[in-house]
C-alpha positions as CSV (number, residue, x, y, z in Angstrom):
1,M,-149.8,-24.6,-97.1
2,Q,-147.3,-22.6,-99.0
3,F,-143.8,-23.8,-99.8
4,D,-141.0,-22.1,-101.6
5,Q,-139.6,-23.9,-104.7
6,N,-136.9,-25.2,-102.4
7,V,-138.3,-26.0,-99.0
8,N,-136.4,-24.3,-96.2
9,T,-137.6,-24.1,-92.6
10,P,-136.0,-23.2,-89.3
11,N,-133.9,-25.8,-87.7
12,T,-136.2,-27.3,-85.1
13,E,-133.3,-28.8,-83.1
14,E,-131.7,-25.3,-82.7
15,S,-135.0,-23.8,-81.7
16,G,-135.6,-26.7,-79.2
17,A,-139.2,-26.8,-80.2
18,E,-139.4,-30.3,-81.7
19,G,-140.7,-33.0,-79.3
20,R,-141.6,-30.5,-76.6
21,E,-143.9,-27.7,-77.8
22,A,-147.2,-28.6,-79.5
23,P,-148.4,-26.4,-82.4
24,S,-150.8,-23.7,-81.2
25,D,-153.7,-24.4,-83.6
26,G,-155.1,-26.9,-86.1
27,H,-153.4,-25.4,-89.2
28,S,-150.0,-25.2,-87.4
29,R,-150.4,-28.8,-86.3
30,I,-151.2,-30.0,-89.8
31,D,-148.2,-28.0,-91.2
32,H,-146.0,-29.4,-88.5
33,E,-147.0,-33.0,-89.3
34,Y,-146.6,-32.4,-93.0
35,R,-143.1,-31.0,-92.6
36,R,-142.2,-33.8,-90.2
37,K,-143.3,-36.4,-92.7
38,F,-141.2,-34.7,-95.3
39,D,-138.2,-34.7,-93.0
40,N,-138.6,-38.5,-92.4
41,I,-138.8,-39.1,-96.2
42,A,-135.8,-36.9,-96.9
43,A,-133.8,-38.7,-94.2
44,A,-134.8,-42.1,-95.6
45,H,-133.3,-41.0,-98.9
46,K,-130.3,-39.5,-97.2
47,V,-130.8,-35.9,-98.5
48,G,-131.5,-32.7,-96.7
49,R,-134.8,-31.0,-97.0
50,G,-133.2,-27.9,-98.6
51,Q,-131.7,-30.1,-101.3
52,M,-135.1,-31.1,-102.7
53,S,-137.7,-29.1,-104.4
54,R,-141.3,-29.1,-103.2
55,R,-142.3,-31.2,-106.2
56,E,-139.7,-33.8,-105.5
57,L,-140.7,-34.0,-101.8
58,E,-144.4,-34.3,-102.7
59,S,-143.5,-37.0,-105.2
60,L,-141.7,-38.9,-102.5
61,L,-144.6,-38.4,-100.1
62,L,-147.0,-39.8,-102.6
63,M,-144.8,-42.9,-103.2
64,D,-144.7,-43.3,-99.4
65,K,-148.5,-43.3,-99.2
66,I,-148.8,-45.8,-102.1
67,E,-146.3,-48.1,-100.4
68,E,-148.4,-48.0,-97.2
69,V,-151.5,-48.9,-99.1
70,L,-149.9,-51.8,-100.9
71,I,-148.4,-53.1,-97.6
72,T,-151.8,-52.9,-96.0
73,L,-153.5,-54.8,-98.9
74,R,-150.7,-57.4,-98.7
75,R,-151.3,-57.8,-95.0
76,L,-155.0,-58.4,-95.5
77,I,-154.4,-61.0,-98.1
78,R,-151.8,-62.8,-96.0
79,A,-153.9,-62.6,-92.9
80,T,-156.7,-64.4,-94.7
81,D,-154.3,-67.0,-96.3
82,L,-152.5,-67.7,-93.0
83,H,-155.8,-68.2,-91.1
84,S,-157.0,-70.6,-93.8
85,K,-153.8,-72.6,-93.5
86,Q,-154.1,-72.6,-89.7
87,L,-157.7,-73.8,-89.9
88,V,-156.6,-76.6,-92.2
89,K,-153.8,-77.6,-89.8
90,T,-155.9,-77.6,-86.6
91,A,-159.3,-78.7,-87.9
92,G,-158.9,-79.9,-91.5
93,L,-161.7,-77.5,-92.6
94,T,-162.1,-74.6,-94.9
95,A,-163.6,-71.4,-93.6
96,P,-166.9,-72.0,-95.5
97,Q,-167.0,-75.6,-94.1
98,L,-166.6,-74.3,-90.6
99,L,-169.2,-71.6,-91.0
100,L,-171.6,-74.2,-92.4
101,L,-171.1,-76.6,-89.5
102,Q,-171.6,-73.7,-87.0
103,A,-174.8,-72.7,-88.7
104,I,-176.1,-76.3,-88.5
105,R,-175.2,-76.4,-84.8
106,E,-177.0,-73.1,-84.1
107,Q,-180.0,-73.7,-86.3
108,G,-180.6,-77.3,-85.3
109,Q,-183.0,-79.0,-87.7
110,V,-182.4,-76.8,-90.8
111,T,-183.1,-77.1,-94.5
112,I,-180.5,-76.6,-97.2
113,G,-182.2,-73.4,-98.3
114,A,-182.2,-72.0,-94.8
115,L,-178.5,-72.8,-94.4
116,A,-177.7,-71.1,-97.7
117,K,-179.6,-67.9,-96.6
118,E,-177.9,-68.0,-93.1
119,I,-174.3,-68.0,-94.4
120,S,-175.1,-66.0,-97.6
121,L,-173.9,-68.6,-100.1
122,S,-175.8,-70.1,-103.0
123,Q,-177.8,-73.3,-102.4
124,A,-175.7,-75.1,-105.0
125,T,-172.5,-74.2,-103.1
126,V,-173.9,-75.2,-99.8
127,T,-175.0,-78.6,-101.3
128,T,-171.5,-79.2,-102.6
129,I,-170.0,-78.4,-99.3
130,L,-172.4,-80.7,-97.5
131,D,-171.5,-83.5,-99.9
132,R,-167.9,-83.1,-98.8
133,L,-168.7,-82.9,-95.1
134,E,-171.1,-85.9,-95.3
135,K,-168.3,-88.1,-96.9
136,R,-166.1,-87.2,-94.0
137,G,-168.8,-88.2,-91.5
138,L,-169.3,-84.7,-90.1
139,V,-172.9,-84.2,-91.1
140,Y,-175.9,-86.3,-92.3
141,R,-179.1,-85.4,-94.2
142,E,-182.6,-86.7,-93.8
143,R,-185.8,-85.9,-95.6
144,S,-188.5,-84.3,-93.5
145,S,-191.1,-86.6,-92.1
146,E,-193.7,-83.9,-92.7
147,D,-192.7,-82.7,-96.1
148,K,-190.7,-85.1,-98.2
149,R,-189.6,-82.3,-100.5
150,K,-187.5,-80.8,-97.7
151,V,-184.1,-82.1,-96.6
152,H,-182.7,-81.3,-93.2
153,A,-179.0,-81.3,-92.3
154,Y,-177.7,-82.4,-88.9
155,L,-174.3,-82.6,-87.2
156,T,-172.8,-85.9,-86.3
157,D,-170.9,-86.3,-83.0
158,K,-167.7,-86.2,-85.0
159,G,-168.8,-82.9,-86.6
160,A,-169.7,-81.4,-83.2
161,D,-166.3,-82.4,-81.8
162,I,-164.4,-80.8,-84.6
163,I,-166.2,-77.4,-84.5
164,R,-165.9,-77.3,-80.7
165,D,-162.1,-77.5,-81.0
166,A,-161.7,-75.4,-84.1
167,P,-160.3,-71.9,-84.0
168,T,-162.7,-68.9,-84.2
169,P,-163.2,-67.9,-87.9
170,L,-161.2,-64.8,-88.9
171,Q,-164.4,-63.0,-90.1
172,E,-166.0,-63.6,-86.7
173,H,-163.2,-61.6,-85.1
174,F,-163.6,-58.9,-87.8
175,V,-167.4,-58.7,-87.4
176,K,-167.2,-58.3,-83.6
177,Q,-164.8,-55.4,-84.0
178,F,-166.7,-53.8,-86.9
179,R,-169.9,-53.8,-84.8
180,D,-168.2,-51.9,-82.1
181,L,-167.3,-49.0,-84.5
182,R,-169.4,-45.9,-84.7
183,E,-171.7,-45.7,-87.7
184,W,-169.5,-43.1,-89.5
185,E,-166.5,-45.3,-89.1
186,Q,-168.3,-48.3,-90.6
187,S,-169.5,-46.2,-93.5
188,M,-165.9,-44.9,-94.1
189,I,-164.5,-48.4,-94.2
190,I,-167.2,-49.6,-96.6
191,S,-166.7,-46.6,-98.9
192,S,-162.9,-46.9,-98.8
193,L,-162.9,-50.6,-99.6
194,Q,-165.4,-50.2,-102.4
195,R,-163.2,-47.5,-103.9
196,V,-160.2,-49.9,-103.7
197,A,-162.2,-52.6,-105.4
198,L,-163.1,-50.1,-108.1
199,M,-159.4,-49.1,-108.5
200,M,-158.4,-52.7,-108.9
201,D,-161.2,-53.4,-111.5
202,A,-162.7,-55.9,-109.0
203,E,-166.1,-54.3,-108.4
204,H,-167.9,-56.7,-110.8
205,I,-166.2,-59.9,-109.5
206,D,-168.8,-62.3,-108.0
207,A,-168.0,-62.8,-104.3
208,S,-169.6,-64.1,-101.1
209,P,-169.3,-62.5,-97.7
210,V,-166.7,-65.1,-96.6
211,L,-163.1,-64.3,-95.7
212,D,-161.3,-67.2,-97.4
213,V,-158.9,-67.9,-100.2
214,G,-159.6,-70.2,-103.2
215,D,-162.9,-71.7,-104.2
216,L,-165.5,-71.8,-101.5
217,D,-166.6,-75.3,-102.4
218,R,-163.1,-76.8,-103.0
219,K,-162.9,-80.5,-102.4
220,D,-160.8,-80.4,-99.2
221,S,-159.1,-77.7,-97.3
222,R,-156.0,-79.8,-97.2
223,Q,-155.5,-78.8,-100.8
224,I,-154.1,-75.5,-99.5
225,S,-152.1,-77.0,-96.6
226,G,-149.4,-78.6,-98.7
227,H,-146.5,-76.4,-99.6
228,S,-145.1,-76.4,-103.1
229,A,-141.4,-75.7,-103.8
230,D,-142.3,-72.0,-104.3
231,E,-144.2,-71.9,-101.0
232,K,-141.6,-73.5,-98.8
233,R,-140.1,-70.1,-98.2
234,D,-142.4,-67.2,-98.3
235,P,-140.6,-63.9,-99.0
236,D,-142.9,-62.1,-96.7
237,S,-141.9,-64.3,-93.8
238,D,-138.5,-62.6,-94.0
239,N,-139.9,-59.1,-94.2
240,Q,-142.7,-58.8,-91.7
241,H,-143.8,-55.2,-91.1
């Protein structure tokens, strides 16, 4: 696309084309969308297109894209945080605790090592979470009658009741929708997120495949349910996009 130093185009309102006549080919459509985006940005800054140079418009377009990216990242963080708090409120569990309880229910008689493999957490983390859940009477552990070196985890009736009434984990919603995507869409998402992690110097941070905030083996999910003075009024709650 070529622009003059000062971007001037025919008045689409006078031509009567805007909103009624589609561009005739791919290049024209891209050009049309590009110019429409510029018009929206210029309008937001209360200036006419002809008053701005191409460089100024492109700078504003870039800032608009950056803002969209930051808003999307913020939404992802808040979605995870809000779901964690909702899980606390309704079930008194963290996401890792709920995933672990569900894995025990699905696997039946299961060893700690098998549980760790099933939910992709370290055996030490799973053991710590089980310690918390056992103190609350949600699970119990017994040594195998056939091999005393093995310890199996089981749900209690209380544990079964809690996960039956608990909300669906956020990542379960995500996984279901991700599986429905075509392979190229899945690859594109992975590549884009990996690039974002690289740009944020986060590619070397150790992480498990669990959508949650805070330490995965924290003592009790209710630690994140209380609101401090700074949390009583979330600025984002007044500026939902």
